[in-house]
C-alpha positions in Angstrom: 42.3 -50.0 14.1 40.9 -53.4 13.0 37.4 -53.0 15.0 34.3 -51.0 13.7 34.9 -48.8 17.1 38.0 -47.7 16.4 37.2 -46.5 13.1 34.5 -44.2 14.9 36.6 -43.2 17.5 39.1 -42.0 14.5 36.6 -40.5 12.6 34.8 -38.4 15.9 38.3 -37.4 16.9 39.3 -35.8 13.7 35.9 -33.9 13.0 36.8 -30.4 13.0 33.3 -28.4 12.4 31.8 -29.9 16.0 32.7 -29.9 19.1 32.1 -33.8 20.0 32.8 -35.4 23.2 32.0 -37.8 26.4 31.4 -36.8 29.8 31.0 -38.9 33.1 27.5 -38.9 34.8 28.9 -36.2 37.0 29.8 -34.0 34.1 33.6 -34.5 34.0 34.9 -34.3 30.5 35.9 -37.9 29.7 37.0 -37.6 25.8 38.0 -34.5 23.7 38.2 -34.3 19.4 40.2 -32.0 17.3 37.0 -29.8 16.6 36.5 -29.1 20.4 39.7 -28.0 20.6 39.5 -25.8 17.3 36.3 -24.2 18.7 36.9 -24.0 22.7 40.9 -23.4 22.6 41.4 -26.3 25.2 44.0 -29.2 24.5 43.0 -32.6 25.3 45.5 -32.8 28.5 43.9 -29.1 29.8 40.4 -30.2 29.8 39.8 -34.2 30.4 39.5 -34.9 33.9 37.7 -31.6 34.4 34.1 -30.4 34.9 32.1 -29.1 31.7 31.1 -25.6 33.8 34.2 -24.4 32.7 32.7 -23.9 29.1 29.6 -21.9 30.9 29.5 -18.4 31.7 29.6 -17.2 35.1 26.1 -16.1 35.8 24.8 -19.3 34.3 27.2 -21.5 36.5 25.5 -19.2 39.7 22.0 -19.7 38.5 22.7 -23.8 38.3 22.3 -24.0 34.7 24.9 -27.0 34.3 23.3 -29.2 36.8 20.1 -28.7 34.9 21.3 -29.4 31.7 22.5 -33.1 33.2 19.3 -33.4 35.0 16.9 -32.8 31.8 19.3 -35.0 29.6 19.5 -37.9 32.2 15.3 -37.6 32.4 14.3 -37.3 28.9 17.3 -38.5 27.1 18.3 -35.3 25.6 18.7 -31.5 25.9 19.0 -29.0 23.2 19.5 -25.8 23.5 21.4 -22.2 22.5 23.7 -20.1 24.3 26.7 -18.1 25.2 29.7 -20.3 26.1 33.2 -19.8 27.4 36.6 -20.5 25.2 39.8 -21.3 27.0 40.9 -17.7 26.5 37.6 -16.0 28.3 36.0 -15.1 25.0 32.4 -15.8 24.2 30.7 -17.7 21.2 26.6 -18.5 20.4 26.7 -22.2 20.5 24.2 -24.5 19.5 24.3 -27.5 22.3 23.1 -30.9 22.2 23.2 -33.6 24.8 21.9 -37.0 24.9 22.1 -39.6 27.9 24.4 -42.6 27.1 23.1 -45.5 28.5 24.4 -49.6 29.2 22.4 -52.8 28.6 20.9 -52.1 31.8 19.5 -48.5 31.1 21.8 -47.0 33.4 23.3 -43.7 32.6 27.0 -44.1 32.4 27.4 -41.0 31.0 26.6 -38.1 28.2 27.4 -37.4 24.7 27.4 -33.5 24.2 27.8 -31.9 20.9 28.3 -28.3 20.4 28.4 -26.2 17.0 29.5 -22.2 16.9 26.6 -20.8 15.3 27.9 -17.4 16.5 27.8 -16.1 12.5 24.5 -17.4 11.9 23.7 -15.8 14.5 24.7 -12.2 14.0 23.6 -12.8 10.3 20.0 -13.7 11.3 19.8 -10.8 13.9 21.2 -8.6 10.8 18.2 -9.7 8.9 15.8 -9.3 11.5 17.4 -5.5 12.4 17.1 -4.8 8.3 13.5 -5.9 8.8 12.5 -3.5 11.2 14.9 -1.0 10.6 15.0 2.2 8.3 18.3 2.0 6.5 18.6 6.1 6.4 17.8 7.0 10.4 17.8 3.9 12.2 14.9 4.1 13.6 12.1 1.2 13.8 10.4 1.3 9.9 6.3 0.8 9.8 6.2 -2.6 9.9 8.3 -2.8 13.7 5.8 0.1 14.5 2.7 -1.6 13.7 3.3 -5.0 15.7 4.7 -2.8 18.8 1.1 -1.0 19.0 -0.5 -4.2 17.5 0.7 -5.7 20.9 -0.1 -3.2 23.0 -3.7 -3.1 21.5 -3.6 -6.8 22.4 -3.1 -6.2 25.6 -5.8 -3.8 26.1 -3.4 -0.9 27.3 -4.2 2.8 26.5 -1.8 4.5 24.3 -1.4 7.6 22.0 -0.5 7.6 18.8 1.6 10.7 16.6 1.9 10.7 12.9 4.3 13.9 12.0 5.4 15.3 8.9 7.8 17.9 8.0 6.3 20.7 6.1 8.9 22.0 4.2 11.1 19.1 3.3 10.6 18.8 -0.2 11.4 22.7 -0.5 14.6 21.6 1.1 15.0 18.8 -0.9 14.5 20.5 -4.0 16.6 23.5 -3.4 19.6 22.2 -1.2 19.9 18.6 -2.5 18.9 14.7 -1.4 22.2 15.3 1.1 20.8 17.9 2.9 17.3 16.2 3.0 19.3 13.1 4.4 20.5 15.2 7.0 17.4 16.7 7.9 15.8 13.1 8.3 18.7 11.9 10.3 18.9 15.1 12.6 15.0 14.6 13.1 15.1 10.9 14.2 18.1 11.9 16.4 16.0 14.4 18.0 12.9 12.0 18.5 14.9 9.2 19.8 16.5 11.1 22.2 12.7 10.8 24.0 12.6 7.0 24.5 13.8 8.1 28.1 10.2 9.2 28.5 8.8 5.7 27.3 8.4 7.1 24.0 8.8 4.9 20.7 9.3 6.1 17.2 9.8 5.0 14.0 10.0 6.5 10.1 7.3 5.6 8.3 8.8 6.7 4.6 9.7 9.8 3.0 9.4 12.9 5.2 6.7 11.1 7.8 7.6 9.8 11.0 5.7 8.6 14.0 5.7 8.0 17.8 3.7 6.3 20.6 3.5 5.7 24.5 1.8 4.2 26.9 -0.6 6.4 28.1 -3.0 5.0 31.4 -3.9 8.7 32.1 -4.3 12.0 30.7 -1.6 13.5 32.3 0.1 11.1 30.2 -1.4 11.8 26.9 -0.5 15.2 27.9 3.2 14.4 28.3 3.2 12.8 25.5 2.3 15.3 23.3 4.8 17.7 25.0 7.6 15.5 24.1 6.9 15.0 20.5 6.3 18.7 20.3 9.9 19.5 22.0 11.6 17.2 19.8 10.3 18.5 16.4 11.2 22.3 17.9 15.0 21.4 18.5 16.8 22.9 15.9 18.8 20.1 13.2 21.8 20.2 11.2 21.9 20.0 7.9 23.8 21.9 5.3 26.0 23.4 7.6 23.4 25.3 9.7 21.4 24.6 12.6 17.7 25.5 11.8 14.3 24.2 13.0 12.2 22.8 10.4 8.1 23.5 10.9 6.3 20.0 11.2 2.4 19.2 11.4 1.8 16.4 14.3 -1.2 14.7 14.8 -2.5 12.9 17.7 -5.3 10.0 18.5 -6.0 7.7 21.4 -6.4 4.2 21.9 -9.1 2.9 22.4 -11.0 6.2 23.3 -10.5 7.4 19.4 -10.3 4.2 17.8 -10.2 0.5 19.4 -8.7 -0.4 15.8 -5.1 0.3 14.8 -5.7 0.9 11.3 -8.4 3.4 12.4 -6.4 4.9 14.6 -3.7 5.8 12.0 -6.5 7.0 9.9 -7.4 9.3 12.9 -4.1 10.3 13.7 -3.3 11.3 9.6 -6.8 13.3 9.7 -5.6 15.4 12.6 -2.1 16.0 11.0 -3.5 17.0 7.8 -5.7 19.6 9.8 -2.5 20.7 11.7 -1.3 21.2 8.4 -4.3 22.8 6.6 -4.0 25.1 10.0 -0.4 26.1 10.2 -0.4 24.7 13.3 3.0 24.7 15.1 1.4 22.7 17.9 0.2 18.7 18.0 -3.4 18.6 17.1 -5.5 15.8 18.5 -8.4 14.0 16.7 -11.9 15.4 17.2 -15.2 14.3 16.4 -16.0 14.8 12.9 -12.6 15.7 11.3 -12.3 12.2 9.6 -15.0 13.4 7.6 -13.1 17.1 7.1 -9.8 15.0 6.1 -11.5 13.1 3.1 -9.3 14.9 1.5 -6.9 15.2 -1.5 -3.4 14.5 0.6 -5.7 11.9 2.6 -7.4 10.4 0.2 -3.9 9.9 -2.4 -2.2 8.3 0.2 -4.3 4.9 0.2 -5.0 4.9 -3.4 -2.2 1.8 -4.2 -3.3 0.1 -0.7 -7.1 0.2 -1.4 -6.0 -1.4 -5.0 -4.3 -4.0 -3.3 -7.2 -4.7 -0.6 -9.8 -4.9 -3.6 -11.7 -1.8 -2.1 -12.8 -0.5 -5.6 -15.5 -1.9 -7.8 -16.9 -1.5 -11.0 -20.5 -0.7 -11.7 -21.4 -0.8 -15.5 -24.1 1.6 -17.3 -26.0 0.5 -20.8 -25.3 2.0 -23.8 -28.1 1.8 -26.2 -29.1 1.9 -29.8 -31.7 4.5 -30.7 -32.6 2.2 -33.5 -33.9 -0.6 -31.8 -33.2 0.1 -27.9 -30.9 -2.9 -27.9 -28.2 -2.5 -25.2 -24.4 -2.5 -27.6 -22.4 -1.5 -24.9 -21.2 -1.1 -21.4 -19.2 1.6 -19.9 -17.4 0.7 -16.7 -17.6 3.3 -14.0 -15.2 3.0 -10.9 -16.0 3.6 -7.2 -14.3 3.1 -3.7 -15.8 1.2 -0.7 -13.7 3.2 1.2 -13.0 1.4 5.2 -14.0 4.2 6.9 -15.4 7.1 4.3 -18.1 4.6 2.9 -18.8 4.6 -0.8 -16.7 7.7 -2.8 -17.4 8.9 -6.1 -15.2 9.2 -8.9 -15.4 12.8 -8.2 -13.9 12.5 -4.9 -10.7 10.5 -5.6 -9.8 10.7 -9.5 -8.8 14.0 -9.6 -6.2 13.0 -6.2 -5.1 10.1 -8.2 -4.8 12.4 -11.3 -1.9 14.5 -9.4 -0.1 12.1 -7.3 0.6 9.6 -10.4 -1.6 6.7 -8.9 -3.9 7.1 -11.8 -1.7 4.8 -14.0 -1.9 1.7 -11.5 -5.7 2.4 -10.9 -6.4 3.0 -14.9 -4.8 -0.6 -15.1 -6.9 -2.0 -12.3 -9.9 -0.7 -14.2 -9.0 -2.1 -17.3 -8.2 -5.6 -16.0 -11.4 -6.1 -14.3 -13.5 -4.5 -16.5 -12.3 -6.8 -19.4 -12.2 -10.1 -17.0 -16.0 -9.3 -16.0 -17.2 -8.3 -19.6 -15.4 -11.6 -20.9 -17.7 -14.0 -18.8 -20.7 -12.1 -19.3 -23.6 -13.5 -22.0 -24.3 -10.4 -23.1 -21.5 -10.0 -26.1 -21.7 -6.3 -26.4 -18.6 -4.1 -26.1 -17.0 -2.7 -22.9 -16.2 0.8 -23.0 -13.2 1.9 -20.7 -11.6 5.6 -19.7 -8.3 6.2 -19.9 -6.3 8.8 -18.7 -3.6 11.1 -20.5 -0.8 9.7 -17.5 -1.8 6.2 -18.9 -1.2 7.0 -22.4 2.0 8.5 -22.0 3.1 5.9 -20.0 5.7 3.5 -21.8 3.8 0.2 -20.3 0.5 1.4 -21.7 0.2 -0.9 -24.7 1.3 -3.9 -22.6 -1.2 -3.7 -19.9 -3.8 -3.7 -22.9 -2.7 -6.7 -24.3 -2.3 -8.1 -20.7 -5.8 -7.1 -19.9 -7.0 -9.1 -23.4 -5.0 -12.1 -22.7 -5.4 -12.9 -18.8 -9.3 -12.4 -19.6 -9.6 -14.0 -23.3 -12.2 -10.7 -24.3 -11.8 -10.3 -28.2 -10.2 -6.8 -28.8 -13.1 -5.7 -31.0 -15.4 -6.0 -27.8 -12.9 -3.3 -25.6 -13.5 0.4 -26.3 -11.2 2.6 -25.1 -12.9 6.1 -24.7 -10.0 9.5 -24.5 -11.6 13.0 -23.7 -11.2 16.0 -25.8 -9.0 17.6 -23.6 -6.6 14.8 -23.5 -6.5 14.2 -27.3 -5.6 18.2 -27.4 -2.6 17.7 -24.9 -1.5 14.8 -25.9 -2.3 14.5 -29.5 1.0 12.9 -31.0 1.1 10.6 -28.0 -2.8 9.7 -28.4 -2.8 9.1 -32.3 0.3 7.4 -32.6 -0.9 4.9 -29.3 -4.5 4.5 -30.4 -3.3 3.6 -34.1 -1.4 0.7 -32.8 -4.2 -0.4 -30.6 -7.2 -0.1 -33.2 -4.6 -2.6 -35.9 -4.9 -5.0 -32.9 -9.3 -4.5 -32.9 -9.5 -2.6 -30.0 -12.2 0.3 -30.6 -11.3 4.1 -29.8 -14.0 6.7 -28.7 -13.6 10.5 -28.1 -15.4 10.9 -25.0 -17.0 14.0 -23.7 -16.9 16.0 -27.4 -18.3 19.6 -27.2 -16.8 20.4 -24.0 -13.3 21.2 -25.5 -11.9 22.9 -28.8 -10.2 20.5 -30.7 -9.8 21.9 -34.1 -11.2 20.0 -37.4 -7.6 19.0 -37.8 -6.8 17.2 -35.0 -10.2 15.5 -35.2 -9.6 14.4 -38.4 -6.1 13.5 -37.9 -7.4 10.3 -36.4 -10.6 7.6 -37.2 -12.6 7.1 -34.1 -14.6 4.3 -33.9 -17.2 6.2 -31.4 -18.0 10.2 -30.8 -19.6 10.5 -27.5 -21.2 13.9 -26.9 -21.1 15.5 -23.5 -24.4 15.8 -21.7 -24.0 19.7 -21.4 -24.0 19.9 -25.2 -27.4 18.0 -25.1 -29.0 20.3 -22.4 -27.7 23.3 -23.5 -29.4 22.5 -27.3 -32.7 21.5 -25.9 -33.2 24.6 -24.0 -36.3 27.1 -25.3 -34.0 29.5 -26.2 -31.9 27.3 -28.5 -31.9 25.6 -31.8 -30.8 22.5 -32.6 -28.5 23.4 -35.1 -25.5 22.6 -32.6 -26.6 18.8 -32.0 -27.2 18.6 -35.6 -23.8 20.2 -36.7 -22.1 18.0 -34.2 -24.0 15.0 -35.8 -23.0 16.0 -39.0 -18.7 16.4 -37.9 -19.3 12.8 -35.8 -20.6 10.9 -39.0 -18.1 12.8 -41.6 -15.6 11.1 -39.0 -17.2 8.0 -40.1 -17.7 7.2 -36.2 -21.3 6.3 -34.7 -22.4 9.3 -32.5 -23.9 8.1 -28.8 -25.1 11.0 -26.4 -24.5 11.3 -22.9 -26.9 12.1 -20.1 -30.1 11.1 -21.4 -33.0 11.1 -19.3 -36.3 11.4 -20.9 -38.6 9.6 -23.4 -38.6 13.5 -25.0 -35.0 13.7 -25.4 -34.6 9.9 -26.6 -37.2 10.8 -29.1 -35.6 13.7 -30.5 -32.3 12.5 -30.8 -33.7 9.4 -32.5 -35.5 11.9 -35.0 -32.3 13.8 -35.6 -30.5 10.7 -36.9 -28.0 9.7 -33.6 -27.1 6.2 -33.3 -26.8 5.9 -29.6 -27.7 7.1 -25.8 -26.5 6.6 -22.8 -28.4 7.6 -19.4 -30.6 6.8 -16.4 -33.6 6.5 -19.1 -31.8 3.6 -20.4 -30.0 2.4 -16.8 -28.5 3.6 -13.9 -25.0 1.8 -12.7 -25.2 -1.4 -11.8 -23.9 -4.9 -12.0 -24.1 -5.1 -15.9 -25.6 -8.3 -17.5 -25.9 -11.7 -15.9 -23.3 -14.2 -16.3 -24.4 -17.7 -18.2 -26.2 -19.5 -15.4 -25.2 -17.3 -13.2 -27.2 -18.0 -9.5 -25.5 -15.2 -7.7 -27.1 -11.5 -7.2 -25.5 -9.2 -9.4 -23.9 -5.9 -7.5 -26.8 -3.6 -6.2 -27.5 -1.1 -8.5 -27.0 2.5 -7.7 -29.7 4.8 -5.7 -29.8 8.1 -4.4 -28.4 9.0 -0.9 -30.8 9.2 1.6 -32.2 12.6 2.7 -30.2 12.5 6.0 -26.8 11.8 4.3 -27.4 15.0 1.7 -26.1 17.4 4.1 -22.9 15.7 4.6 -22.3 14.6 1.3 -22.6 18.3 0.0 -20.1 19.7 2.7 -17.9 16.9 1.5 -18.5 18.0 -2.1 -17.9 21.5 -1.0 -14.5 20.7 0.9 -12.8 18.8 -2.1 -14.3 21.7 -4.5 -12.6 24.1 -1.9 -9.3 21.7 -2.0 -9.2 20.9 -5.7 -9.3 24.9 -6.7 -6.5 25.7 -3.7 -4.3 22.9 -5.8 -5.7 24.2 -8.9 -4.1 27.9 -8.2 -1.2 26.1 -7.1 -0.4 23.9 -9.6 -1.6 25.8 -12.7 -3.8 24.9 -15.5 -4.5 20.9 -15.7 -3.6 18.8 -18.6 -5.9 16.1 -19.7 -8.5 14.4 -16.9 -10.1 11.1 -16.5 -13.5 10.8 -16.2 -14.0 7.3 -14.9 -17.6 7.9 -14.0 -20.2 10.6 -12.7 -23.1 8.8 -15.1 
């Protein structure tokens, strides 16, 4: 034990976690440490003098892998790999192997130093993480991420394929009436029925909730038909849940790559449109995407599912409409008006998506985005006018609303006195207690509060007097009605007197002509807003900014008017249906429609 070499030999022999040993130039084991015995199961006297081929699987030996390992190490000086290796008792383990060539002073290879580590547990953990990242935990199917990854690979290979999106029509009712356990049974049974179609070359996934997806390579029209038949058959199969076997109706929409879309996201949008078409029609068979269906599907469900993603992708934008003083025509405020630059449907106005956001609850996140963006924009304007932001009933009753206002002000650096929050009269009526308490707290911080759409609701005088509004905004409909030849201006005068009695500034919306402005100025109103003083646009220029402002809105071209009218009629019809099902709405937000 006097020499360093002896100390090193004892050190190597004592290592327990690594198999470390030497091989002759032909692969014969010449040394053996304690780690090698622990990992591979051989005592030194059982393995020294024998070929290291004993550690390889029969397949690897037949394939000549042991010889290639030594050849590469001899040529390159090092060989590193991972693979299955065999213990003395015949069991397998996943090994990380390094083989280094050992050379003498004449640069001759006199053997090899081989280090092996058992990484089976680490590999299993890594595989488990990969499975968890790509697998739906309830059904064991692929999740959305894995499914999209597969479609991405197919599209990269330019392989024609078809996608089906599937929605269980009665799932919510089953979940609500029979309980979540029954709902989970239904989801697992549906997944099993779909999974059995994999033998037909169909890959399947659960996208979330009661939504499933399937896809298959479809080189010709017959293959598309077979794919649709296979998916439809799976969804018609009965499922055992809550102690009984039953078929649950499903809506199926199909789109083809590249015939219907050459982009994965657009393909899924079209499949979703076809699926919603099937749901509207009550179809029991799959519906294929057809030309024009996408416009038809600019509906509550189609858009509602995209709102949160659109916020993350920064698809929303704000325009600003000026509010001017009647005394000197100076701009004293800007109202934030939201628009959605949809990647497929183009520019959407708030009437097409705000009611949807209110229905599905995403209005809270959307409203917070508007608040933060408006404060951020206003903070860098040279114009020191106030910025008016509409808030919904859902925001006001949200536990985090006050914190979101504070955060928007702190992040932007905007003075609280330049932020005005607008609430509709209907929201005030429906949520009087929450509204008054919340706004009273905000007013103490300096934030301004405005009552919007005044004159369209049925507020009692007691309700209006219960809170000190900074501004009352008279709805355009009141202006138009009051200025009709058959009407007197008494209504306008009464509302003006009431507004001033509330110690509030009174603003009239929808002013479009000089005659209207002069009448309002003569009657003693304070401020106006409308196309006469400015259409929605980028707002005031930034100090010293050379960048062009966002373009102000212009009317739709005549060619687009029929499509727009059809879209508006559809949305109105869908909204009416939803209203019939849901009953009276409580509190709406009006983020725009100047």
